[in-house]
C-alpha positions as CSV (number, residue, x, y, z in Angstrom):
1,X,0.0,0.0,0.0
2,X,2.9,2.3,0.7
3,X,4.1,1.9,-2.9
4,X,0.7,3.0,-4.2
5,X,0.6,6.1,-2.0
6,X,4.1,7.0,-3.1
7,X,3.3,6.5,-6.8
8,X,0.1,8.6,-6.5
9,X,2.1,11.4,-4.8
10,X,4.8,11.2,-7.5
11,X,2.1,11.3,-10.2
12,X,0.4,14.3,-8.8
13,X,3.8,16.0,-8.3
14,X,4.6,15.4,-12.0
15,X,1.2,16.9,-13.0
16,X,2.1,20.1,-11.1
17,X,5.7,19.9,-12.7
18,X,4.2,19.7,-16.2
19,X,2.2,22.9,-15.6
20,X,5.3,24.7,-14.3
21,X,7.9,23.4,-16.7
22,X,7.1,22.8,-20.4
23,X,8.3,19.2,-21.2
24,X,6.4,18.7,-24.4
25,X,4.3,15.9,-22.7
26,X,7.1,13.9,-21.2
27,X,6.1,14.8,-17.6
28,X,2.5,14.2,-18.5
29,X,3.2,10.7,-19.7
30,X,5.3,9.9,-16.6
31,X,2.5,11.3,-14.4
32,X,-0.1,9.2,-16.1
33,X,2.0,6.1,-15.7
34,X,2.6,6.8,-12.0
35,X,-1.1,7.5,-11.3
36,X,-2.3,4.4,-13.2
37,X,0.4,2.3,-11.5
38,X,-0.8,3.6,-8.1
39,X,-4.4,2.6,-8.9
40,X,-3.3,-0.8,-10.2
41,X,-1.2,-1.5,-7.0
42,X,-4.2,-0.4,-4.9
43,X,-6.5,-2.8,-6.7
44,X,-4.0,-5.6,-6.2
45,X,-4.2,-4.9,-2.5
46,X,-8.0,-5.0,-2.4
47,X,-10.9,-3.8,-4.5
48,X,-11.9,-1.3,-1.7
49,X,-8.4,0.2,-1.7
50,X,-8.5,0.3,-5.5
51,X,-11.8,2.2,-5.5
52,X,-10.6,4.5,-2.8
53,X,-7.5,5.3,-4.8
54,X,-9.6,5.8,-7.9
55,X,-11.8,8.2,-6.1
56,X,-8.9,10.0,-4.6
57,X,-7.3,10.3,-8.0
58,X,-10.5,11.8,-9.5
59,X,-10.5,14.5,-6.7
60,X,-6.8,15.1,-6.4
61,X,-5.9,15.3,-10.1
62,X,-8.0,18.4,-10.8
63,X,-6.9,19.9,-7.6
64,X,-3.2,19.4,-8.6
65,X,-3.8,21.0,-12.0
66,X,-5.6,23.9,-10.3
67,X,-2.7,24.2,-7.8
68,X,-0.2,24.2,-10.6
69,X,-2.1,26.9,-12.5
70,X,-2.3,29.0,-9.3
71,X,1.5,28.6,-8.6
72,X,2.6,29.0,-12.3
73,X,2.2,32.8,-12.6
74,X,4.4,33.2,-9.4
75,X,7.1,30.9,-10.6
76,X,10.3,32.3,-12.3
77,X,9.2,31.0,-15.7
78,X,5.6,32.1,-15.1
79,X,6.7,35.6,-14.3
80,X,8.4,35.9,-17.7
81,X,5.6,34.3,-19.6
82,X,2.4,35.7,-17.9
83,X,1.7,39.4,-18.3
84,X,0.1,41.1,-15.3
85,X,-2.0,43.2,-17.6
86,X,-3.8,46.5,-16.8
87,X,-6.1,46.9,-13.9
88,X,-9.1,49.2,-13.8
89,X,-7.2,51.7,-11.8
90,X,-4.3,51.8,-14.3
91,X,-3.6,55.2,-15.9
92,X,-2.4,53.5,-19.1
93,X,-5.9,52.6,-20.2
94,X,-7.3,56.1,-20.0
95,X,-6.4,59.6,-21.2
96,X,-6.0,61.8,-18.1
97,X,-7.3,64.8,-20.1
98,X,-10.7,63.1,-20.3
99,X,-11.4,63.7,-16.6
100,X,-11.4,67.5,-17.3
101,X,-14.1,67.1,-20.0
102,X,-17.2,66.8,-17.6
103,X,-19.4,69.8,-18.4
104,X,-17.5,70.7,-21.6
105,X,-19.4,71.6,-24.7
106,X,-18.5,70.9,-28.3
107,X,-19.7,69.8,-31.7
108,X,-20.3,66.3,-32.8
109,X,-18.2,65.4,-35.9
110,X,-19.6,62.0,-36.6
111,X,-23.0,60.6,-36.1
112,X,-23.4,59.2,-32.6
113,X,-25.5,56.0,-32.5
114,X,-24.6,55.6,-29.7
115,X,-20.8,55.9,-30.4
116,X,-19.3,58.8,-32.3
117,X,-16.6,61.5,-32.4
118,X,-16.9,65.0,-31.0
119,X,-14.6,68.0,-31.0
120,X,-14.2,69.0,-27.3
121,X,-11.7,71.5,-25.9
122,X,-10.0,71.6,-29.3
123,X,-9.4,67.9,-29.7
124,X,-11.2,64.9,-31.2
125,X,-12.7,62.6,-28.6
126,X,-14.4,59.3,-29.0
127,X,-17.8,59.7,-27.2
128,X,-21.0,57.7,-26.5
129,X,-24.5,58.9,-26.0
130,X,-26.9,57.5,-23.4
131,X,-28.5,55.5,-26.1
132,X,-30.0,58.2,-28.3
133,X,-29.0,58.8,-31.9
134,X,-27.3,62.2,-32.3
135,X,-26.6,63.6,-35.8
136,X,-23.2,65.0,-36.8
137,X,-23.0,68.8,-36.4
138,X,-25.1,69.0,-33.2
139,X,-23.8,70.7,-30.1
140,X,-23.2,68.3,-27.3
141,X,-22.3,68.4,-23.6
142,X,-20.2,65.9,-21.6
143,X,-22.3,64.6,-18.8
144,X,-20.0,61.9,-17.4
145,X,-16.6,60.3,-17.8
146,X,-16.2,56.7,-16.8
147,X,-12.7,55.4,-17.4
148,X,-12.1,55.9,-21.1
149,X,-15.9,56.3,-21.8
150,X,-17.0,59.9,-22.4
151,X,-20.8,60.2,-22.2
152,X,-22.5,63.1,-24.0
153,X,-26.0,64.5,-24.4
154,X,-27.3,66.7,-27.2
155,X,-27.9,70.4,-26.6
156,X,-30.8,72.4,-28.1
157,X,-30.1,75.5,-30.1
158,X,-30.3,77.6,-26.9
159,X,-27.6,75.5,-25.2
160,X,-29.9,73.7,-22.9
161,X,-29.7,69.9,-22.4
162,X,-32.3,68.4,-24.7
163,X,-33.0,65.4,-22.4
164,X,-33.7,67.7,-19.4
165,X,-36.5,69.4,-21.2
């Protein structure tokens, strides 16, 4: 029974190693052989032990893969291969000038249905409406900025917000 436990542990360790170190399947084959060998040894001991090992394998194998995937990004190779990416708080994903646009008025250069382009504070800005279709040439006002999303509303000829009456 000790041999079966050792083979199962070796197999699960090889599964984690396969996730951490690319071996082009060599470690996977060795892990499969070790796990199958452990189950066979357990069945030779008794059918109850064999079924217990089979059940343990069905539970521990996915957990080993999950553990390997959780550990991989923190490993030296994983740090080189996995990009951290941008977070929602990252400044790289937004234009800091957009925060100053709330309340700014400008002219829509391309139809907005619901996305378009407006000239605001002397520059072209990708904008979105709150769902309404706004034709190019209309005066618009920025009502909100959410990350890189500049939300506008159409103004009437008098400069009032059309949606407010």
